[in-house]
N, C-alpha and C positions, 0 to 999 in steps of 0.2 A: 227495654227496645230503645235502642238511638233511631231519632227521626232529621233524617239528612236529606238534603236542598242537593241537585247536583246542575249546574250551570255554567255554559259560556258566556260570557260579557266581554263585550267590544268595551275601549275606554271612553266611550261618551253612551256606556251601558245600555246598548242595545242588546237584543235578546234573541230576535226576529224581524221579517219584514214579511208580508205577503203568508204568513200560516206557514214560513220554511229562515231557512238559518239564509243572512248571505253572505253568508262565505262557504270555504271547502276544508278543513281541516281534519283530515285523516284523521292522524297522531290523537285527535282529541276526540271522536269517533270511537277509536279503540278504548280510549280511555274510559266514555261514557260510558260500551259495554261491560269492560274490564269490570268494573266497579259494580253494578247495579247488574247483571248475573247472577238466577240464582232468587231472586229479592223480591219481594215485592215493591212493584211499585206505583204509584203514584199521578194519572195524568188528567187533564180536562179536558173537555170533548172535541173541542175543536184539536184542538194537541192529536187529540189520537186519531181522528178524522185526515187531518192534516199528511197524519204516516198512512193511512190507507189501512190497518190490521197491528192487533196486537203487537206489542217486539217479543221477540220470540226469549225462551229460556229463561221471562219470566212472570211474575203474574200481577197482570195489567187489572191495576183499579180504574174508572172510570169516573171521572165525578163530574156532573152536572146537575141542574137545574129541572131538567128538562121530566116529569115522574112518569112520561111514556118513552123513555128512552130505554133501549135493549142494543148488548151485543151478542156474539154467538165466539169471543175467543176472549170475553174477562168479564170483570167483575163491575156492575153498576152501584155508584152508589148515590147517596144524596146529599150526604155531611158529611166535612170531615175525617170528626169523631166516628164516623161509622166505617170511615179506608181504615184511619189507625186501630179499631178493636178488631176488624177483622186479621188484619196482620201480627197483630198481637195473639190472636186466637189460635194464629195458624204459627205459631213459635217463631215467626220472625225476631231476630237477632240487630235487623237496622231495614227499616220501609225506607224506601229515596221518592221525594218531590219531584218532578220532572221537568213540570209547565202545566200549562204557561205563563203569562203574567200574573194571571188575578188567582192562580194557583199556589204561587211562589209566596202570594202574601197574603190568602188566609194560613196559610200554614206558617208564617214565617215563629209566631206566639209559640209552638208549640216544637221548631227548627231547636238539633243540638248541636246541626253541624252542618257547610255547608263547602262541598267542594267544585271550587269555582277556579274555570280556567278565563283571565282574561289575555283576550284577546288584545292585542299593540295597534290597533289603527281608527280612524272614526269611521261610525258607519251610518249612511242613511237606515231609518226601520222605522219598523210604527209598532214593536212592542220592547218594554224598556222595564229591567229588571228593577225590585224595591232598592232604594237606597240605603242600604247599611247602617247602625248605631254603630262606631269605632267602638263606644263603648263599655261594647254589652258583646264583641264580639274581637275576640283576637286569634290572631294569625298560630299557625302550629309547627306547618311547615310549607317549605316554596318551592317549586321545581323546576327553575329558570332553560326554557326551550329558545333555539332559532327560528329562523324559516330557513328552509331546504328547498329541494324539486316536489315536494305533493305541499306542506303546509306552505302556504305566501305569509304569513306572519309571523314575527315575534310574540309570542304565547308563556303564560308561566301556570303551572298547576299547584293553582293553592288551596290549600284548608285550614275554613275558621272554624274556632268550636265557642261557642257559650260561656261567656264570662260566667259557672257559676259563684252561689253566692260562697264566699270564700273565707269564711271569717263568723266568728260564734265571738260574741265580748262578753257572755253568762254560760259562765263553768261554775264547779266546788269542787275542789281538790280534796286531800285526804288535811288537809288543815284546816276542814268545818265536816262536812260530810260528807265528799264523796269519799270517792274507791282506790282513788292512786298517785301519786307524786306530780306535781306541774309540769316536771322533765318529762311522762311520761306523757302528759296532756299536746304537751308539744309535740313528741317526736311524732305521734297520730296523724296529728295539724297540719303538721309538712307533709308525712307519707301522703296525705289526701289533696296538698298543693296549695292551703291555704297562707294565707297573706297576714292573715290579725286572729290576733288571741287573745282576748282576755278573761282574767279570776277575778274569782266573783263568791270569794268569799263570805258566809253570813257570818254580821255583824257580829259583835263582843256581845252579848247579855247578860246586866249583873244578875243572875241564878244558873242553879245548873241546868244543864242540859244538850241531850246530843248532840248536835245541829250547829253550833254554832259555832265562831271561832273563838278557842280561850284566849285570854288577855291577856296571860304568860306566853304567847307565841308568836304574840302580833310582830316584834322585832326581829325575830326569826322569817316570817314571812314577811318581811318588807326584805328582808338581806336575799332572799331567797328567788324570790322574780326579781330583785336588780343584777342581781349575780348571771338569770337565767337571759336578763333583756341584752345582757356585751356577750353571752356567751353566743347567743344567736342572731347576734344581727348581723343586717344582712339577708338574712333567711328568712326571718319573720316576726314582723311587728308582733312584739306582746307590752301588753297594757297592765297595771296593779289594780283593783277595783277593792268593793264590798256590797254587798247586797245590804242593804242596810234592811232591818225590821224593827218597823217603825210599831210603837207602844206607847199609847201617850202615859204621860206619869212612868215611867217605868225605862224605855230605851234612853240612850243619849241623846243628844243635840248631835242629829248628821255632821257641820261641820267642823264637831271635836271629831269625828272618827274621822274627814274629810284630811284633819292635818296631822292625824295622828299616824294616820296611814301613809299619807304621800301618795292617797291614789287618783290617776289617771281621768276618772270618773265615780259617780256611784249610782245603783240604780236604788232605787226605793220601793217596797212589797211591806203587803199585810199577807201575816200566817198567820196569827196569834191577833183577836179579838178579846177585846178588855173590857168586858157588860158594863152596864150602871152596877154600883151597888154592891164589889166588890173587887176582891184583889187578884181573885181566879183568875187563870186565861182559857177561852174558847180555841180548841186546835183545831182551823181547819183544812188544814195539807195534808198529811204522809198517806198511805199506802192502803189505813184500816180505816172506812165509813165509818166501823162502830162510833171513833171518836169526834167523830164530825155530829152523829146522832145522839150520843151520849150530850155533848155540850149542846143539842139547839133542845133539847127537855132540859136539859138541870138549871142555863142559863136563862133560858127564854121559854119555857114552858110548854116548849115543841112548836109555834109563835116564830114559821118561817120571815114572817113578813118586816116583822123585829130583830129577827135573828142578822137574815140579807140587808135591812138598814142597818144594823151599829155596823157590819166590814165596811159597808162603802161610806160612812159616814164617817170612820177613824181615816181610811183614805181619804177622804176629802180632807181632812185635818192635815194631814200626813202633808200632801200636794203645799194646803197654804201656808205651812208653819216651816216646813224644811226644804233646804238647797240641796238638790239633787239633779240627774239630767235624762235618766231613763224611768218610766212605772212600771214596773215588772211583774208580768202577768194578772193581768188587772182586772179582772172579774174571775179569777179562781174559788171562788165563793161558789161557784157553781159547779166545782168538780166534784165531790161525791150528792148531790144533789140527784145528777144525774137522769133529771125526770121529774123520780119522784112526788118535791112538794111543792116545784114551781115551774112553769115555763117562761122561757126567756125572750116570749112576746107578750107577757100579763103589765098589763099597765102601768103597775106600781109600780114595775121590775123595769123598766125601759126608763121612768120617772128618777130614779136613783142610778142607774147609770148614765143617763141626759146630764146630769149634775156633777159628775165625777168629770167624767168630759171634756163640760166647756170649761173648767177648772184645771184641767191638762192642760189642753187649747191657750186659756190667757195665762196660765204659766211659762209658756212655748219648752213642756217636755216633752220628751219623743217618748212615746207608747209602744213596748216591744210583745210583739207578737209572735209569742213561747210555742213550744212542740214539744213539751215534756208528756203532758197530759196523754196525748197522741201513741207518743212510740210505749209510754208507759203502763196504757189501756185501762188508763184511771179517768179519760176524756174521750166522748166523740167526736171535741174538735177542740178547735184550738185556742190559746187563750189569749187576746179575744176573737172571738172569728161568729160567724153569720150576722146578725143585727146591729149587733155591737160593733164589726169589724166593718160595715157599709156605714156605719155615724159616723168613725174616723175616718174613715174615708172622704165622706157630706163634709165635715168640720177641717180635711186638710190637714190634721194631724199627723206629723213628721214617724214613720215606724221603723222599728229594726228586727230582723229578724236572731231569734237565740233561740238554745237549745234546751238553754239549762242543764247542763249536760254534768253527770255527775260519776262519770266512766268517760275513759278517750274514746271506748266506743263509739257515745254515741255523740261523739261533738258534731258530726250531721247526719243525726237522726231530723229524719221529715222537713229540715233544711227547704228539699226541692219543690213537698209537698206546700210546706207555708207559700215557697216563689208563688207556685202555679196557682192555688188559693189568693193572693195576690193581686198577681194579675187578670185572673177570671171577673175580680169586683172592680179591675178598673185602676186600679195603683199602675206607678212609671216608676216610682223610684223606692232607695231604702238610706235609713242614713246609714254611714260609718266615720271611725274615728279612725282618723289618715293623719300621722306627725300629728297629734295631739291639738288635730282641730277634726269638727266637723264639718262630713261631706257628702250630697248628693252622689248613691248610686244606682243606674239605669239599670232596674230590672226585669226589659227586651224593650 
């Protein structure tokens, strides 16, 4: 369901005076009626009372803080989320927010589209429309109209849409353990309206495995991405990267592969934990939780604290010793736990996470908010989420949203969910790589 606002605004952002409109523009009134007819609309109590009755042909939802308020021709709610839920359950495809000013402001973080009629006049009024952050909104259409005998002012019908997260810098193609070619990913990204896409194949490792980029394929990988950069120049910005698998004493230094693959950035991750006293590795990733469980018993005697500590200490070694930009799925050790062995609220776990986050902050790294566990149904939360993500916010560590796609259909999977989750926690911006420079991008 799309949530839209519809409003008429003067040049000085006035939308009302004395509970009414400070202009008479019949064409705009007809536009409003045409857009909202047959839909659910959300209005404030004062707006509803100024009208004197519910607007015909629409389901009127009146939002008020008064718990005793009742009406006969609409639905009364006391929270914006209530109104949204009612419309959603009714099968609404586009819910309209129709005012007044406080209702517009309250709904703004959840709004996807704005139908704004710009009245070309400065008006005296007592109600104003919230200022729009144009880093968040993009104009998708405009219809210029001139004043006539019925409409005394020039006016424009403008439609804005929220600029969603339209990039993904973490995906794996058939060069590593993905399911399609880089070109297929790019074609899908362009169809989705993405502005940037980054390929991050698993870095080569000095032992046979089914998931990493093979060393003999490195030159082909470099050349393929370079050709695609040229082919799609002007359509989408393409980056070449690696997701570095850090294994102390086993994996190559990150700087080696940075130079060898001529990458634009690096993601540092831990998938394989190297326990003390053995050359064997504990695979903490993948779809089969039984491998996780077997390793827990084999290498740590079932001691989950010891196992989790090994994961975070290896992550800390990576952060302290290697040069890279993004920390991949920082708390992925929780994935196959699924609440069975430990709780993320336990003090010992919070201490381990805190140590790692402090190192991330001190190294000025970016933390990836990874959605893969959600859409693959291997996790009930993002990597990271809940207390850990809240702590990331408190420490002012920059974040980037990635889906960790292994197929073109996964490029935007749960991206909007992650964006909404960040907004709920008070994040205002995310990072994006643009023309080889890291920049902030407003969330809302």
